[in-house]
N, C-alpha and C positions, 0 to 999 in steps of 0.2 A: 504494500500500500504506500503510494508516494505521498510524502509530507513536505510542506514548505518548511523553511527554517524556523519560523515562529511556532508552527504546529509541533515540529519535532522537539523543540526546546521545552514546550509544555508537557509533551508526552513523556519525556525522559527526566523531568525534574524530580529530584529526590532530596532527602535531608530536611524536608519541611512539609507542612500541609500545602497543597497546591490549589490556587484559585485561578481559573481560566475565564477571562472576560471574552466571550465569543460573540462578536458582532454578527449581523445577518450575513449569510452566505460564506461564513468563515470556515465551514467544515466542522461544526461542533460535534456531530455524531461521529464523524471520521476520527476526531481526536479522542473521543471517549473509547471507541472500539480499539484504536491503536494503543491507548494506555493499557487496556486489558491485555492485549497481545504482548506488549512490551514487558509487563509484569510477569507473564508466563515465561517469556524468554529469559527473565532474570531468575527463574527458578521458583516462582510463586505458583502454587497449585491453583488451577482454576476454581476448585471448590472452596478455596480460602479467599476468594474475591467476592465482595458484595457490590453489585451494581444496581442502583435505584433509579427508576424513572417514574413519571407521573401518569402514564396511560399504559394499558395493556398493549395497545398498538405499537407504542415506542419500545416497550420491553421486547416484544416479539421481533421487531425490526433489528434492534441491537443484538439480540441473541442470535438471530439468523446471520448477521454479518460476522459475528465472532466465530460461529460454527464454520462458516465458509472459509475463514482464515486457517482453520485446522483440518480441512477436509482430507489432507494427505496423511494425517497422523491419527489413526483410529483410536489409540489410547487417549491422547489429549482431547480428541473430539468427544469421546465418551464422558470425560470429566467436565468438559464445557457444557454438555447437555444437562449435567447435574448441578451446574453452577447457580449461585443465587443472583439471577438477573430477573428482577421483578419490580412491581410497583411497591410503594410504601405499604399499602394494605396487604399485598401478597406476602411481604416480609413479616409483617406483624402477625398475620394468620399462621405462618409457619412457626414463628417463635412461640406463639401461644399453644399451638398443637403439641410442640415438643416439650413444653413445660406446663401442661394443663393443670396438673395437681398443684404446683407451686403458685400458679396464677389464679387458682380457684375458679376455673371455668370447666365446663363439660368438655371432656376430650373429643367428643363427637359433635361439637357445636357446628351449627350451620351459619353461613353468612347471608344476611339479608341484602338483596339488591336494593338500589335506591327507590325503586317503585314500591316494593313491599315495605321497606322501612318507613316511607312516607305514609303509607296506609296505616301501619301500626301506630305511628306517631299521631296521625289525625284522630284515630280512635281514642288514643290516650288523652289528647287535648279535649275532645268532646266529653269524655268521662270526667275530666278534671273540672270543666266548666259546669257540667250538670251537677256535680257534687257541690260546687260552690253555690249554685242556685238553690239547691235543696237546703243547705245549711243557712244561707243568708240571702233570701230572695230580694229584700230591700237593698242590700249592699250590691247585689248583682245588677239591679236596675240602675243604681247610681253609677256604677262602673260603666255600663254600656252606654248610658246617656252622656257620660262625660268624655268618652273616647271619640276621637275624630276618625272613626272607621266604620264602614258598613258591616264588615265581618271580621271579628277579632281573631278567629282561628288561624288564618294564614300569618297574621302578625306574630302570634305566639310561636308558631313553628319557626319563623325566620329568626326571631330572637334566640330561641332555644338552640338552634343550630349554630348561630354566631357565637354564643357563649361556649359551646363545646369546642369550636375551632380555635378560639382565642381566649382560653380561660384566664381569669385574673382573680387571685385570691384576696388581694389587698385593694379595697375600694376606698378611694380618697374623696372627701367632699369637694364639690366643685365650687370655686370662688364665685360669689354672686353679690349683688348689691342688696342691702336691706332697705326697708321702707324709710327708716330714720336717716340712713346714709344718703338715700336719694334726695330727701327733703333738704338736708344740709348742703349737698352739692348743688341742688337747683337754686337754693336761696343765694349761695355765693355767686353763681353764674348770673343770676338775674339782678344782682345789686348794681344796676346800671343807672346812670343819670339820663334823664329825658330832656335836658336843656336843649333848646333849639328844634324840638320836634313839632310837627304840625299837630293840631288838635286830634285829627283822625288817628295819627300814629300813636299819640299819647293814650287815646282811648283804647286802642288795640292792646297796648302794653298793660293798661290797668286791668283789662279782662284776663290777661295771662296771669298777672299777680293775684287777682281774685281767685282764679282757678287753683293756683298754688296754695293759697291760704285755706281754701276748702279741703285740699288734700291734707294740709297740716292738721286740721281739726280731727281727722280720722286716725291720726297716729296713735292716740291713747285709747280710743274706745274699741279698736280692732274690728270695726264693721267691714268685713271683707268684701261683701257684695257692693257696698257703696264705693269702695276703692276702685272696683272694676268699672262702675258706672262713671265715676269722675275721670278715670283714665280714658274711657271711650270718648269723653268730651274734648280731648286734646286734638282738635281738628283746626287749629288756628291757621290762618292764611299768613304765611311768612312775609308775603309781599306788602302787607299792611304795616309791618314793623320797619322802622328806618334801617337802611343798610348800614352795616358796621358791626361792632362787637356785640350789640344787643341781638341783632338778627342771628349772628353766629351762635350766640348762647342758646337761644330758644331752639335753633336747629339741632344743637348737640343734645338738648333735652329730648326733643321729639324723636330724633333718629337713632340716638345711641342709648341714653340713660333710660328712657321710658320702656323700650323693648326689654332691656335687662330687668327692669322692675317687674314688668308683666310676667316674665319667665319665673322670677322668684316668687311672685304672688301666686301664680298658677301651681307651682310646685307645692306651696304651703296649703293651698285650697284643696288640692286633690291628694294630700299625703296619705290618707287612709286608703283611697282607691289604689294608689301606687303600691302600698303594702299588700293589698289584695292581689294585685297582679304578680307580685313576687311569690305569694303563697300558691297561686294557681300554677305558676311555672315550676315551683317545687313539687307540687302534686303531679303535674304533667310528667316530670322526670321520674318520680317514684312509680307511677302507673306504667309508663313506657318501659322502664327497666324490669318491672314485674312481668309484663307481657312477654318480653324477650326471654326472661329467665325461665318462665314456664315452658317455652318452646325450645329452650337451649339454643338460642340464636344470638348473634352479635351483629350490629351494623358497622359501617366503615369507621365511624367515629369511635365506637367501642374498641375496635381493633387497636387504634392508636392509643386510646386512654388506658386500656388494660396492659398493653405492651409497655408503656411508659411507667405505669404503676409497678409492674413486675420488676422492671430494671432498676427503679429507684428504691424499692423496698427490699429487694433480695439481692444483696451484694454478690452472692455467689453466682447467681444467674447472670448478673451484669458482667462480671469478670469472665465467665465462661463464654458469653456471647461476644464480648469484645475480643477475646483471645481466639475466637473461632475464625476471625478474618484478619489477614495480613494487609488488606487494602479495602477501602470503602470508596466507591465511585458514585457520584451523584449528578444526575442530569437536571437541567432547568432549575437551578437553585433559586432563581428569582421568583419562581411560582410556589415557594414553600410557605406554609403558614407557621406560626410560632410553635404549635404543638408538634408538627413534623420535624422542625429543627431541634426541638428538645429531644425527640427520639434519636435523631442522628447524633446529637451531642453525647448521648449515653452509650452509643454503640461504637463510635469511632475512637481510635487510639491516636496518640500524638504522632504527627508526621506520617499518618497512614490515610489521610483524607484527601480526595481529589474531587473538586467541585467545578462544574461548568455552568455558566449562566451569563445573562446580560440584562441589566436593569432596564435598558431601553426597550426591551421586548417583554416587560412585565405588564400584561393587560388583563389579568384575571382577578382584580380586586374584589369583584362581586362574588368570587369563590373564596374570599378571605385570604388570598395570597398576599404576602407582605414583602415587597421588594427591599425593605429595610433590613431583612434577615441577611440577604446577600451583601448589602452594603456594609453591614457590621463585620461580616466574615472577611470581606476584602480589606477593610480598613485595619482589622486586627492583624492580618498577614503583613500589611505594610508597616504597622506599628512595631512588629517584631523584627523589622529590618529585612524581611524575606521578600522574594520577588513575586509580583503578580503578573501573570502572563496575559497580555492583551493581544487578541487576534483581530486585527483590523483589516487584514487582507480579505477582500470580497471576491469570491470565485464564481459568483452568480451573475451579477448585473454589469451592464456596459458602463464605462466611465461617465458618460453623459447622465445616466440615470442616477448614479451615486452623487454626482455634482448637484443634481436637482434635490436629492434627499438632503444633502448637506446644507444647501441654501435654506430649505424650509426648516430644518432642525435647529439651525443657528438661533432662531428667534423663539423657540419653544422651550419654556422653562422646565417642562417635564422630561426633556431629553438631555441626558448628560453630554457635555461637549466632547467630541472625539473626531478623529479623521477616519474616513472610509477610503481604503486604498484599493483601487481596481486591480485585480490580479488576472483578469481574463484578457486574452489576446483577441479582442473583438474585431470582426471584419468591418471594413468601411461601409457606411450607409450614406446614401444620398439624401434621404429624408431625415429630419430631426427625430431623435429617439424619445423626446419628451414633448407632450402636447397638453394644452389646457383648453377645455371647452367651457366658456362662460355663456350660458343661455339666458336671454332676456325675454321678457314678456313681449309678445308680438302685437301687431295692430288687430289681429283677428282674435277669436275666442280662445285660441290655444294658450294654455298657461306655460310659464317658463319651464316647468317640469316636463311637459310634453315635448317642448322644443329640445330640451336636453336629451330625452330618451331617443328621439328620432336621430339626433346627431351621433349618439353612441352607436346606434344601429348602422348609420351611414358609414362611420369610420371603421366599424368592424368589417363591413363589406369591402371597403377600400383597401384595408390592410390585408384582408384575406386574398385579395386579387393581386397585390403587388409585393408583399413582404416575403422574403425567404429567411429561413433560420438555419443555423448550423446544427448538425446532428451526426455523430459518429464520423467526424472528419470531412463531411460533405454538406452541401446546402440543399434544402428542400423547401417546397412551398409551405406557407403557413396553413395549418389546419384550424378548424373551429375549436377543436379540443385543446389547442395551444393558447386559448384566450380565456382569461378569468375576469369576470366583472364582480368587483367587491363593493359592498355597501355597508354602511355603519349599522343599520337596522333593517328589518325585513319589510317594512311598510312599502317602500318604493318598488319592491320586486314584482308586484303584479303589473305595474305600468311597464316596467322594463321587459318582462316576459311577453306581454301583449304586443309591445312595439317590435320586439325581435321577431315574433311570429308574423307580424304584418309585413316585415321586410324579408320574410322567407329564411330566417336564420334559426337553425335548430339550437335549442338551449336546454340545459338541465339546471333547474332552479332548486337550490338547497336552502330552504327558508329557515334561517336560524331562529324563527319565532317559536319553534317547538313542534313536536309531533302532534299534540292535541289541538294545535291551531290550524293544522292543514285542513283544506276544504273537505276532503274525503272522510277524514276521521270525524270532523264536526257533523257531517251528514249522518254518519252511522250512529254516533252517540245520540243525536236527535231522534233517530229511529228507535233506539232503545228507550229513550224517555217517553216516546209516544206509546210504545208497547206497555210500559209501566203505567202511564197515565194519559189516555187519549184526549183528555180535556186540557192538556198542556198546549195552549194555543200557539205559543212561540215555536215550540219544537215541531208541532204538527204543520204549521205554515212552512217551516224550513224544509221539512220532509217533502211536502207537496210541491214546493218550488224546485227542489233539488232534482238531479237526474234520476233519482230513485222512482219518481212519479212523473215529473215534468209538467205539472199543471201550470196554466197561464195565470197571470194576475187577474184577468177577468173572471176566470173560474173561481179563484179564491174569494173574490168579492161576492160572487153569487152564493158560495157556500156560507160566507159570513153573515149573509142576510138572515139565516136561520137563528142567529144569536150566538152560536158557538160553532167553530169549524168542525168539531167532532160530530155534532148533530147534523150539520150540513153534509158531511161526508157520508153519514149513514143514510141520508135522504137524497143522495146524488142522482138517483134514477129519475126523480121528478124535478130536479133543478137544472141539471146539465143536459143540453140538447146535442151538442157536437159529438158525433159517434166515437171518434178516436179519443177525445178527452174523457168521455164517459167510460170507455173501455179501460183506460189507464186507472181511473179512480176506482172502478169496480174491482179491478185486479188488486190494487193496493189495499182496498178494504178487506178483501178476502185474505190476503197475507197478514194483515194486521190482526184479524180475528184469530187466524191460526196461530200466530205468535203469542197472542195473549192466553190462549188455551194451554200452550206449552210452557209459558213463563213460570219459573219456579221449579219445573220438573226436568228441564234440559239445560245444558250449558248455554249461556247467552250467545255464543258464536253461532249456535244452531238456530237462533231467532233472526240472525242477520243474513245467513247464507241464502235462504229462499228468495228474499227480495232482491238480493244482489244478482242472482241467476235470472230471475224473471225480468228484471229491468234492463239487463245488459249493461249494468253500471260499470263493470270492470273494463269493458271494451273501450270506453272513452278516456281511460286514465293512461298516463305515461308510466314509465318503469318505476319511478320513485313512489308515485301515488299508489300503484298496485302493491308495492312493498309495504306501504303504510297500512293499507287495508289488511294485508296478511298479518302484519304485526299487531294491529288492533284485535283481530280475531284470536291471536295467540294470547294477548294480554287478558282478555275477558275469560278465555278458556282456563288459563292458569289461575286467575283469581277465584273463579267458581270452584275449580277442583281443589284448591287449597282450603277455602273456607266458603262453602255455599252460602249465599246471601240473597235477600230480596233484590229484585231488579232496581228498585228505587235507591237502595243502599249502594249498589254497584255504580249506578250513574253518578251519585253524589261523590263517590270515591274518584271516579274518572275526572270529575270537575276539580277535585283537590289536586290531582296530578297536573291538570291543565294550568291551574293557578301557580303551581310550584315551578313550572317551566323546566322540570327535571328530566323530561323524556325527549331524547333527540329523535329526529325523523329517521325512518328506516333507510339503510343504504340501498341505493338503486342498482348496485352492481356496476360492472364495467359497461359504460354506455358507449354509443357510437360516437361519431365525430360531431360533438356538440359544444357550444359555448357554456362554460361553467359559471353560474351566478350564485353567489354565496355571501355571507357576512364576513367581515374582516376577521372576527374572532375564529370563524371556521377555517379561515385560510392560513392560520398560524402553522408553520412547519411545511407549507406548500410553496410552490413556485410555478410561474407560468412565463412563457416567452413574451406574451403581451398581457398587460394588466390594465384594466380600466378601474380606477377608484372613482366610483360614481356617486352622485347625489350627496356631494360633500356638504351641501347646505343643510341637510337634515340633522337635527339635534336630537338628543335623547333626554328623556325625563330624568333629571338627577335630583329630584326632591326626595328628602329623607322619608322613610316609611313611618307609619303612625307609632310603632314601637321600634326601638333600636337598642343596640347594646354597644357601649363604648368601654373597652378594656381599661381598667383603672378607675372608671367613673360609675359603671353599672348600667341600670336600665333607664332609658330615656323615653318620654311619652309626649306625644302631641295631643293636648286636651282641647276641649271646647270651652271658650270663654263663657262663664255662666251668665253673662249679661248679653253680650252681642252675638254669641254663638260662633264667632270666628275661631279658626284654629290658632292655638298658641302653644309654642314649644316650652316644656319645662327646662330647667337649667342644663340638665344632662343632654336632652334632645337638641337644645340650641348649640351646645358645644360640639355635639356629634355632627350637626348639620354644617357647621363651619369647617370642621376638619374634613368631612366627606367632600365638601365642595372643592377644597384644595386638592385632595387625593384624586377626585374625578377629573379635575382639570389637567393634572399631571398625567393621568392615565390616558386621557383623550389625546394629549400630545404624542404619547408613545404609540397609541393605536394608529394614528396617521403615519407615523414612522414605519411601523410594521407593515402597513398596507403598501406603502410605496416601495419597500424593499423586497416585495414578492416578485417584482418585474425583472426579467432577464434581458430582453431585447428592446421592448417598447413600453412606455408608460404614458397613460392618458389620465389626466385629472379633470373631472367634470363637475359642474354645479350649476344651479339655477340662481339667477339674480332677480329678486322681486322688487317691490316698490321701495323697501327700506334698504339702507346701506348694508352690504353683506358683513357678517361677523363670523367668528369662529374659524373653521378651516378655510373657507373661501377667502376671508380677509388675510389669513396667514399666507396663503399661496400667492395671492395677488401682491401682497407686500413683499414677499421674498423674491418674486420674479419681476417686480416693477410693472405689473399689468394694471392699466387704467380700467376701472369698472364703471365708467360714467355713461356707457351706452353701447349699443351694438355697432359692429363695423364689418364691412365686407371688402375684399375677401379675407381669407386667413392671413395672418401676419407671421413672419418668421424673424425672430430677433436672436442675437447672440448675447448670452448672459453668463457671466462667470465661467467662460471657457466652454460652454455648450450651447447648441442651438435649440431654440424653443419655438414651437409652432402654436399660435394662439388663434382659436376660433371664438368669435363673439356674435353668434347668430341671434336673430329674433323671429325667425320663421322655421317652420318644420322642414327638416330635410326630407326630400322625396326619394323613393326608391326608383332606380333607373331600369331600363330594359335590360334583361339578362341577369338582374340581381337574384331573382328567385332560382333556387337550386332544386330542380326536380330530381327525386330519387328514383332509381329503377325499382319497379315493383318486383319483389322476390317471388319466384314461383313457389307455390305451396309445396311443402315437403310432407309427405304422408308418413306418419309414424305409427308403429304398432301400439296397440292399446297398452298402457303401462300396467304393471301388476298392482293390484289393490292390496294395500297392507294397512294394518291397524285401523280397520274401519268399524271398530266396535263402539258401542254407546259409552258415553262418559257417566251416565246416570241410569239407575234402575230402581224400581220399587221392590219391596220384599215379596209382594204378590207375584211380580214378574219373574223373579228368580225361582220362586216355588213353581210357577206355571212351567217355566223352562225345564225344571227338574222332572216334573211329572211327564211332560211331553214337549220336546222341542218343536214338533210340527204345529201344535196348537199355539205355542208361544209366537211362532212366525205368523200364523194367520191372524191371531188376535192382536198382538202388540206391534208387529211390524207393518202388516198390510191393513190392519183394522178391517178385516174381511167381514162383510155382513153375514148374519146367521140365517138369512133367507126365511125369516119367520119361525125358525125352530124355537122350541121351548127354551126359555132361558135357564138351562141347567146350571146348577151351582157346582163349580169344579171342586172346591175343597169342602164347603159346608152345604149340606142339603137343608132345605127348609124344615123347621121344626113344626110339626103338625099340631098347632095349638088349638085348633078348633075356632080360631078367629078369622076375620076377613083380611088380616094383615098379610102382606107379602113376606117371604122369608127374610129378605134383606131388611125391610122395615122393622120386622119383629126383632131381629138381632140387634139393630141399631138402638131400638127402644130399650132392650135389656141392658146394653152397654151404657146407655145414658143414665139409667137409674143407678147402676152400680158406680158410676162416676159422680154421683151426688146430684143428678139432675132432678127436675120436678116430676112428681108422681101423679099429679092430677089428671083425671080423665084418661088414664091408661088402662088397657084391658087387664083383667084379674090375672091371667096366665103370665103376663109380662112381669107383674109384681111378684107373683109366686115363684117364677124362675129366678128372679134377682134375689128373692129372699132365701133361696137355697144356699147361695154362697154366703150371704150376710150372716146366716145362723150357723155356718160351718166353722170348723177349727180355724180356717184362714180368715174368716170374717172377724172372729174374736181377736186373732193376732193383729189384724189390721187396726183394730181399735186401740191396741196397746203400742202401735208403731211409733217410733221417734221421727220418722220421715216417710212420706209416701207420695206417689204420683199416679194420676188417673188419665188415661187417654193421652199419653205424652207423644206428640209428634217428634220425629228426629230426622236429621240428615247427617250421615257420617261417611267418612272415607274408609272403604274396606277393600284392601288389595288393589288400590288404585281406582276403584269404582265408587261413585257417589251413590249411596244406598238411602232410600227414603222409606219410612214406615211409621207405625204408631203402636206404642206399647199400651196394652190394656191396663195393667196395674203392676206397680212395684212398691215394696215397702221394706223398711229396715226395722227389725224387731229381734230382740234377744241376741244382738251381735251378728245377725244374719241379714244379707241382702237377698230378698226373695222376689222372683219374677213370676207373674201369673198371666196366662192367656186364656180368656173365656171361650168356650165353644158351646153353641146352642143346637148343634145338629145331633141326630140319633145315630151315633157311631159306636160300634163295639170295638174297643182297642185291640181285642184279641183276634176278631174275625176280619178286620180291615187294617192290616199292618202297613199297607202302602199309603193309605190316607194319614195314618199316625206318623209315618216317616216324614211326610210333607209338612205336617204341623211341627214336628221336631226341628226341621230345617228352619222354619220361620222363627221358632223360639231361640235357636242358636244365634240368629242374626239380631234378635232383640237383646239377647244377653251381651253380645259384642257392643251394641250401641249403649246399653245401660252401663257397662263397664267404663266406657269413655265419658259418659255423663257424670257418673258418681266417683270415678277415680279408684274403683276397687272392683274385684271380680265378683260375679254373681255366685252366691253359695248354694242356692236351690232354685230350680225352675219347674213349673207345673202347668200342665194343660188341665183346666178345670172344666170337666164335662158337665154342664149345668143340667142337662136332661137326666143323666144318671146320678147327679149329685155326687161326683167322684173326682178326686184329684189324681192325675196320672203324672208321676215324676218323669222329667226329661233330662238326660245327661247334657251338660253344657261344658264339658271338659275340653282339653286341647285336641283330643282325637276327633271329637264331634265338630270342632271348629275347622279342623283340617278338611273334613268332608265338604263343608260349606265353601272353603277356598277352592277346592277342586271343581265345584259346580260353577263358581265365578270364572275360573279359567276355561271351563268347557263352553260357557256362554260366549266368552270372547272368541274362542276358536270357531264356534259356529257362525258368529257374526262376521268374522274375518274371512271365512271361506264361503259364507252365504250357503251353508249347509245345515238344514234343520230336519233331521230324520224323524220318522214316526216312531214313537215308543208305544207299541201296541200292547194292550192289556185291558183289564177290567175297567180301568178309568175311562176308556173310550166311550162306554155307555153313558157317562155323565157329561160328555163333551158336546157343546152346541153345534160343532161342525161334523158330528158323526153322520156318515152317509150323505153329507151334502158336499162341502168343500173337501172333506177327507173321507175316504172309504172306511177308515178305521180297521176293525178286525173282521175276520171271517169266523167260521165255526172253529172252535178250538183255540181261539185267540191268536190265530196266525195272522201276521200283518199282510196287507195287500199292497 
């Protein structure tokens, strides 16, 4: 592997801890890999080197490169395969697994992914809030009315996660102004002479002094609400005060001292609510940790916390861990948070640490990354008199691009000053390598943003037609896939995508807005909401307008005339006249009814699939959108399999995931020749021959959240002013907002720096200029390059600036596509493929009755449960329980339900005598008396449990705990002789074993005794529910899966055929002698 002089010096540096400041394009990964290989060449075993990265993708890439370096040495390659090259969390998990007993964790703990952790955390937050409401409803109402937030839960989760990422044990009080200090300071400031003032000016001054005197009268009586009222009256017109020291004084009070006072007063006014928030956060933590402990799980923050605690509290483990590694290598140190740095500090030994990073590429503050960690490490190295290796040679970009980056970075405070040195031998270009597009509002209706978008498309086509790039020693034409369009946030992507499509440019848009914000996922979540609640008008309207149905606005208006869209949809036959529109609505209504019938019984992905297939929804999606749909189906399937829940609860959880922005879009795989549109954050670590940094004028919302956490200061809150209702930050929140504003400004500078340094051959910077003077990034670029933004100009201008040529476009009209721009693709001939083998096509859920039906006869299960085959008017034979001939007019099913209801404590009025008599047989039996003495009991308990990977539903008739035993009872009302009908008894035993498994999960202990209580015979029949019996049930589940997978449901001929409603209709059943036909 060829290294430059600077790279080699860093790779081979020894006798000190090594700090490598690796600028963009400097070969950071190459240096890290080379360091690993160099250490091995010096005799260090690969298994004694720890290499830490921040993503699984980076860890895989680095390990792959290292393995490739030792491909000729089988022995070393085997050691490299076992080397510690992982993420921080991967290292922590391995450390805890190897020291589980000392760490006090379950050796078999599982790791919660971000999605599951957020779900558990949301449940914990809800439980903590519900608990607080139960304990103090009045306090809860005061808290909610005082908070400047619509929904408190997301705020709590954000603060909780921030606390865990940046823990601070010592909380120092924030300096603030007191009421008395404000009055003293104000009186000193206002002690001004009014000599020479006009009467109007003097009167304005007297009003100000009067206001101050009224404030002073409230100093002693402590009337807090009146203080807020008087503060709200400080709306003086400064222009009425004579210019000079007096006006400056009142301006200082109004703009500086008064906001400080309001923050101090609001902190005091809501002090009890602030304490309540602290208690809620404490309970949230306790509940969340309890939920994880019960499930033997840890989240990512737990891995770091537990590893640090283990290393700090157990010196032996710390020494053993540190001695385990002769070298520790760390990538992207600038993206480390304080907790992760503390972990590395506990593991590394003196002069064995090698870190790579660049503060100028630290852009993940929203993930609690702290660039100061890298700065302190670098400064400590220098303070020790050791060398810091600075890699400024850029092997990626042309010199002109680096000169442009340097010019912009010079004036940005968030970017450290340094020189970027071009190390590429770039071929000569006739066209300038740096362009600026400043789009103005036109005389037509086109906004400046539209003008910008069309010029981006125009320039993409121009470059695609004329630019060549170097690859493998030769030059080739530019492809669309060589072009990256980077934006700060996702909002402009729709306009860019639409415009590129209009110009015939293929594009792959990676919206950094998050998986749950994508159109296709939004459509399908709305569908689930409608299945859960058809009267959810917003979701129903979204579904009807989406490609799932495709109804027109006129149709929606017609449906709405009925009062509610759901009612209109039900009556669509008499409302909608257009045949095709009516057909679509009729079909949607049918699928909605079918999904509602299945809701709660099948996995939610099976509620989505039918409407997807029927509407042809997937056909209109691109590769990424299709991948997003598949990912959503997988998410809801996994959630339901892990913990079956009502559909409304599931959709609420999906909304929490959307709010958290924690779920990235699904990868679309390797696409064809397309322009890549993405956010700047998503482009980190990537490079493109041509880069458009577009929509530079768009800003991001940098206001602080309602709740915040500031290390060293604690919890900050933005409250509602009790008088005016306006939002007011308490002292901690105000301090947080000020610091965050500074941090975000510096990170914004670095974000622009990162975006510009992605370009290899050509860089285009574009923005829209509105009515106001540009600020932010456009202002910085115009200032750095000396571009006048006073108006449009034609044609494009080429200037020489600081040693490079710059091309500037200042259009005010849309760029038009020209003849020949559209690229028609050859239609591929269809390729006929053999039907793929179907695998794992078994159901994810089943009822106890279904399992029993399958055991009795797979053929009947297939006809009844799979095909829902009609019985053709055959008598409704009862498969397991025959009707009890009670002499009443009640049907068998109704009679059985009535008996069960009485035994569950239901009303007895107006019931037939034989129902009460049969129920009384159990109530006066030995078990009836035991039930009265029971310490715990349950009647008609519905359950949903996971059994051998299958979600099983059922209902337990009765369980009770008495005399130290957990007893399970299943009532039977049929006339069955246990001796003469063993087949039927075996079916009942199968049911009871499933009930026992569910009860064990419900009560946390095994069932001691299980009985079938034959009410007609007034007799209890014991049923074995031991491990051997349970194994039989497991085999039945496996057999059911096998039948579903093979689609083979053989006839089980026997006496039970005579009780089957399909006997001699859909199924011939048995012949004489019970021989199958």
